[in-house]
ChimeraX commands (.cxc) that place a marker at each C-alpha (Angstrom):
marker #1 position -45.63,0.12,-2.17 radius 0.5
marker #1 position -47.56,3.25,-3.17 radius 0.5
marker #1 position -45.98,6.03,-5.29 radius 0.5
marker #1 position -46.89,9.44,-3.68 radius 0.5
marker #1 position -48.47,11.91,-5.91 radius 0.5
marker #1 position -46.42,14.92,-6.77 radius 0.5
marker #1 position -47.89,18.32,-6.96 radius 0.5
marker #1 position -46.06,18.96,-10.28 radius 0.5
marker #1 position -49.10,17.99,-12.04 radius 0.5
marker #1 position -51.04,21.25,-11.58 radius 0.5
marker #1 position -54.62,21.55,-12.80 radius 0.5
marker #1 position -55.37,24.49,-15.05 radius 0.5
marker #1 position -56.94,27.42,-13.32 radius 0.5
marker #1 position -60.56,28.33,-13.66 radius 0.5
marker #1 position -61.01,30.92,-16.41 radius 0.5
marker #1 position -62.38,33.50,-13.85 radius 0.5
marker #1 position -59.37,33.09,-11.38 radius 0.5
marker #1 position -56.95,33.10,-14.35 radius 0.5
marker #1 position -58.47,36.50,-15.40 radius 0.5
marker #1 position -58.13,37.86,-12.01 radius 0.5
marker #1 position -54.45,36.80,-11.62 radius 0.5
marker #1 position -53.65,38.18,-15.07 radius 0.5
marker #1 position -55.38,41.61,-13.82 radius 0.5
marker #1 position -53.34,41.48,-10.62 radius 0.5
marker #1 position -50.17,40.84,-12.44 radius 0.5
marker #1 position -50.77,43.81,-14.91 radius 0.5
marker #1 position -51.83,46.08,-12.05 radius 0.5
marker #1 position -48.37,45.18,-10.28 radius 0.5
marker #1 position -46.37,45.65,-13.28 radius 0.5
marker #1 position -47.95,49.22,-13.99 radius 0.5
marker #1 position -47.60,50.31,-10.24 radius 0.5
marker #1 position -43.91,49.19,-10.27 radius 0.5
marker #1 position -43.27,51.25,-13.56 radius 0.5
marker #1 position -44.90,54.26,-12.02 radius 0.5
marker #1 position -42.74,53.85,-8.93 radius 0.5
marker #1 position -39.53,53.41,-10.87 radius 0.5
marker #1 position -40.21,56.56,-12.99 radius 0.5
marker #1 position -41.04,58.63,-9.82 radius 0.5
marker #1 position -37.75,57.19,-8.19 radius 0.5
marker #1 position -35.70,58.27,-11.19 radius 0.5
marker #1 position -37.30,61.74,-11.26 radius 0.5
marker #1 position -36.46,62.27,-7.56 radius 0.5
marker #1 position -32.75,61.19,-8.10 radius 0.5
marker #1 position -32.67,63.17,-11.31 radius 0.5
marker #1 position -33.91,66.33,-9.23 radius 0.5
marker #1 position -31.26,65.84,-6.58 radius 0.5
marker #1 position -28.51,65.61,-9.36 radius 0.5
marker #1 position -29.83,68.61,-11.08 radius 0.5
marker #1 position -30.19,70.68,-7.85 radius 0.5
marker #1 position -26.59,69.72,-6.71 radius 0.5
marker #1 position -24.91,70.60,-10.05 radius 0.5
marker #1 position -26.56,73.68,-10.48 radius 0.5
marker #1 position -26.15,74.94,-6.89 radius 0.5
marker #1 position -22.59,74.76,-6.88 radius 0.5
marker #1 position -22.37,76.86,-10.22 radius 0.5
marker #1 position -24.84,79.37,-8.43 radius 0.5
marker #1 position -22.87,79.61,-5.46 radius 0.5
marker #1 position -19.50,80.36,-7.41 radius 0.5
marker #1 position -21.31,83.03,-9.41 radius 0.5
marker #1 position -22.65,84.70,-6.22 radius 0.5
marker #1 position -19.23,84.65,-4.51 radius 0.5
marker #1 position -17.78,86.39,-7.41 radius 0.5
marker #1 position -20.45,89.16,-7.16 radius 0.5
marker #1 position -20.01,89.84,-3.48 radius 0.5
marker #1 position -16.97,91.74,-2.63 radius 0.5
marker #1 position -16.35,93.90,0.51 radius 0.5
marker #1 position -15.59,97.39,-0.12 radius 0.5
marker #1 position -12.08,98.62,0.45 radius 0.5
marker #1 position -10.39,101.95,0.92 radius 0.5
marker #1 position -12.53,104.93,0.91 radius 0.5
marker #1 position -15.65,102.93,-0.12 radius 0.5
marker #1 position -15.35,100.98,3.35 radius 0.5
marker #1 position -18.21,101.33,5.60 radius 0.5
marker #1 position -17.64,102.12,9.17 radius 0.5
marker #1 position -20.01,103.03,12.15 radius 0.5
marker #1 position -20.60,102.85,15.82 radius 0.5
marker #1 position -22.96,100.76,17.72 radius 0.5
marker #1 position -23.60,102.24,21.21 radius 0.5
marker #1 position -23.85,99.73,24.08 radius 0.5
marker #1 position -24.53,100.47,27.71 radius 0.5
marker #1 position -21.69,101.36,29.84 radius 0.5
marker #1 position -19.90,98.40,31.54 radius 0.5
marker #1 position -21.64,95.95,28.94 radius 0.5
marker #1 position -19.65,93.39,27.28 radius 0.5
marker #1 position -20.62,91.60,23.98 radius 0.5
marker #1 position -20.77,87.81,24.54 radius 0.5
marker #1 position -22.16,86.77,21.28 radius 0.5
marker #1 position -23.24,88.04,17.83 radius 0.5
marker #1 position -25.54,86.92,14.94 radius 0.5
marker #1 position -25.26,88.46,11.63 radius 0.5
marker #1 position -28.21,88.13,9.08 radius 0.5
marker #1 position -28.13,90.19,6.05 radius 0.5
marker #1 position -27.52,93.78,7.20 radius 0.5
marker #1 position -28.97,93.13,10.88 radius 0.5
marker #1 position -27.00,91.98,13.78 radius 0.5
marker #1 position -28.19,90.78,17.08 radius 0.5
marker #1 position -25.53,91.30,19.94 radius 0.5
marker #1 position -25.68,89.26,23.13 radius 0.5
marker #1 position -24.72,91.53,25.93 radius 0.5
marker #1 position -23.51,90.99,29.54 radius 0.5
marker #1 position -24.54,94.17,31.38 radius 0.5
marker #1 position -22.37,95.62,34.34 radius 0.5
marker #1 position -24.80,94.20,36.87 radius 0.5
marker #1 position -24.30,90.65,35.56 radius 0.5
marker #1 position -27.70,90.41,33.82 radius 0.5
marker #1 position -28.05,89.75,30.16 radius 0.5
marker #1 position -29.82,91.42,27.30 radius 0.5
marker #1 position -29.92,91.31,23.54 radius 0.5
marker #1 position -29.28,94.33,21.19 radius 0.5
marker #1 position -30.93,94.12,17.79 radius 0.5
marker #1 position -29.19,96.50,15.38 radius 0.5
marker #1 position -29.66,97.58,11.57 radius 0.5
marker #1 position -26.45,98.05,9.89 radius 0.5
marker #1 position -27.86,99.48,6.90 radius 0.5
marker #1 position -29.83,102.10,8.68 radius 0.5
marker #1 position -27.24,102.62,11.33 radius 0.5
marker #1 position -29.97,102.35,14.05 radius 0.5
marker #1 position -31.12,100.12,16.93 radius 0.5
marker #1 position -34.10,98.10,16.17 radius 0.5
marker #1 position -34.73,96.93,19.81 radius 0.5
marker #1 position -33.33,95.86,23.05 radius 0.5
marker #1 position -34.51,92.72,24.88 radius 0.5
marker #1 position -33.64,92.02,28.39 radius 0.5
marker #1 position -33.40,88.39,29.60 radius 0.5
marker #1 position -34.97,87.73,32.93 radius 0.5
marker #1 position -35.29,84.37,34.97 radius 0.5
marker #1 position -38.80,83.61,36.23 radius 0.5
marker link #1:1,2 radius 0.2
marker link #1:2,3 radius 0.2
marker link #1:3,4 radius 0.2
marker link #1:4,5 radius 0.2
marker link #1:5,6 radius 0.2
marker link #1:6,7 radius 0.2
marker link #1:7,8 radius 0.2
marker link #1:8,9 radius 0.2
marker link #1:9,10 radius 0.2
marker link #1:10,11 radius 0.2
marker link #1:11,12 radius 0.2
marker link #1:12,13 radius 0.2
marker link #1:13,14 radius 0.2
marker link #1:14,15 radius 0.2
marker link #1:15,16 radius 0.2
marker link #1:16,17 radius 0.2
marker link #1:17,18 radius 0.2
marker link #1:18,19 radius 0.2
marker link #1:19,20 radius 0.2
marker link #1:20,21 radius 0.2
marker link #1:21,22 radius 0.2
marker link #1:22,23 radius 0.2
marker link #1:23,24 radius 0.2
marker link #1:24,25 radius 0.2
marker link #1:25,26 radius 0.2
marker link #1:26,27 radius 0.2
marker link #1:27,28 radius 0.2
marker link #1:28,29 radius 0.2
marker link #1:29,30 radius 0.2
marker link #1:30,31 radius 0.2
marker link #1:31,32 radius 0.2
marker link #1:32,33 radius 0.2
marker link #1:33,34 radius 0.2
marker link #1:34,35 radius 0.2
marker link #1:35,36 radius 0.2
marker link #1:36,37 radius 0.2
marker link #1:37,38 radius 0.2
marker link #1:38,39 radius 0.2
marker link #1:39,40 radius 0.2
marker link #1:40,41 radius 0.2
marker link #1:41,42 radius 0.2
marker link #1:42,43 radius 0.2
marker link #1:43,44 radius 0.2
marker link #1:44,45 radius 0.2
marker link #1:45,46 radius 0.2
marker link #1:46,47 radius 0.2
marker link #1:47,48 radius 0.2
marker link #1:48,49 radius 0.2
marker link #1:49,50 radius 0.2
marker link #1:50,51 radius 0.2
marker link #1:51,52 radius 0.2
marker link #1:52,53 radius 0.2
marker link #1:53,54 radius 0.2
marker link #1:54,55 radius 0.2
marker link #1:55,56 radius 0.2
marker link #1:56,57 radius 0.2
marker link #1:57,58 radius 0.2
marker link #1:58,59 radius 0.2
marker link #1:59,60 radius 0.2
marker link #1:60,61 radius 0.2
marker link #1:61,62 radius 0.2
marker link #1:62,63 radius 0.2
marker link #1:63,64 radius 0.2
marker link #1:64,65 radius 0.2
marker link #1:65,66 radius 0.2
marker link #1:66,67 radius 0.2
marker link #1:67,68 radius 0.2
marker link #1:68,69 radius 0.2
marker link #1:69,70 radius 0.2
marker link #1:70,71 radius 0.2
marker link #1:71,72 radius 0.2
marker link #1:72,73 radius 0.2
marker link #1:73,74 radius 0.2
marker link #1:74,75 radius 0.2
marker link #1:75,76 radius 0.2
marker link #1:76,77 radius 0.2
marker link #1:77,78 radius 0.2
marker link #1:78,79 radius 0.2
marker link #1:79,80 radius 0.2
marker link #1:80,81 radius 0.2
marker link #1:81,82 radius 0.2
marker link #1:82,83 radius 0.2
marker link #1:83,84 radius 0.2
marker link #1:84,85 radius 0.2
marker link #1:85,86 radius 0.2
marker link #1:86,87 radius 0.2
marker link #1:87,88 radius 0.2
marker link #1:88,89 radius 0.2
marker link #1:89,90 radius 0.2
marker link #1:90,91 radius 0.2
marker link #1:91,92 radius 0.2
marker link #1:92,93 radius 0.2
marker link #1:93,94 radius 0.2
marker link #1:94,95 radius 0.2
marker link #1:95,96 radius 0.2
marker link #1:96,97 radius 0.2
marker link #1:97,98 radius 0.2
marker link #1:98,99 radius 0.2
marker link #1:99,100 radius 0.2
marker link #1:100,101 radius 0.2
marker link #1:101,102 radius 0.2
marker link #1:102,103 radius 0.2
marker link #1:103,104 radius 0.2
marker link #1:104,105 radius 0.2
marker link #1:105,106 radius 0.2
marker link #1:106,107 radius 0.2
marker link #1:107,108 radius 0.2
marker link #1:108,109 radius 0.2
marker link #1:109,110 radius 0.2
marker link #1:110,111 radius 0.2
marker link #1:111,112 radius 0.2
marker link #1:112,113 radius 0.2
marker link #1:113,114 radius 0.2
marker link #1:114,115 radius 0.2
marker link #1:115,116 radius 0.2
marker link #1:116,117 radius 0.2
marker link #1:117,118 radius 0.2
marker link #1:118,119 radius 0.2
marker link #1:119,120 radius 0.2
marker link #1:120,121 radius 0.2
marker link #1:121,122 radius 0.2
marker link #1:122,123 radius 0.2
marker link #1:123,124 radius 0.2
marker link #1:124,125 radius 0.2
marker link #1:125,126 radius 0.2
marker link #1:126,127 radius 0.2
view
């Protein structure tokens, strides 16, 4: 009975092939190291931003205080007669009011609270 030959007895590689295999192995190790360092930098950036953002937000909350008493700001925004405010959006010192007019149509009123003036009125029309 013949004994099958096992592949455990590997022949040594040709020196040229061995050199290419070592170059590829070195290339792979260098690229994985660069990838690991880049990944660690991104994770570190996320941790840094999240820890400093909460401190900065807490500091800003302490600085922003609405005026009270005699320092309180008041004013009037004129809207067309019979109009009804259906939505509002505030951005800084500007407000956008969504209006439903007396005739059922809609429009937007863009108002600057700091200057106390209307910046624009936009009618919404179906085409």
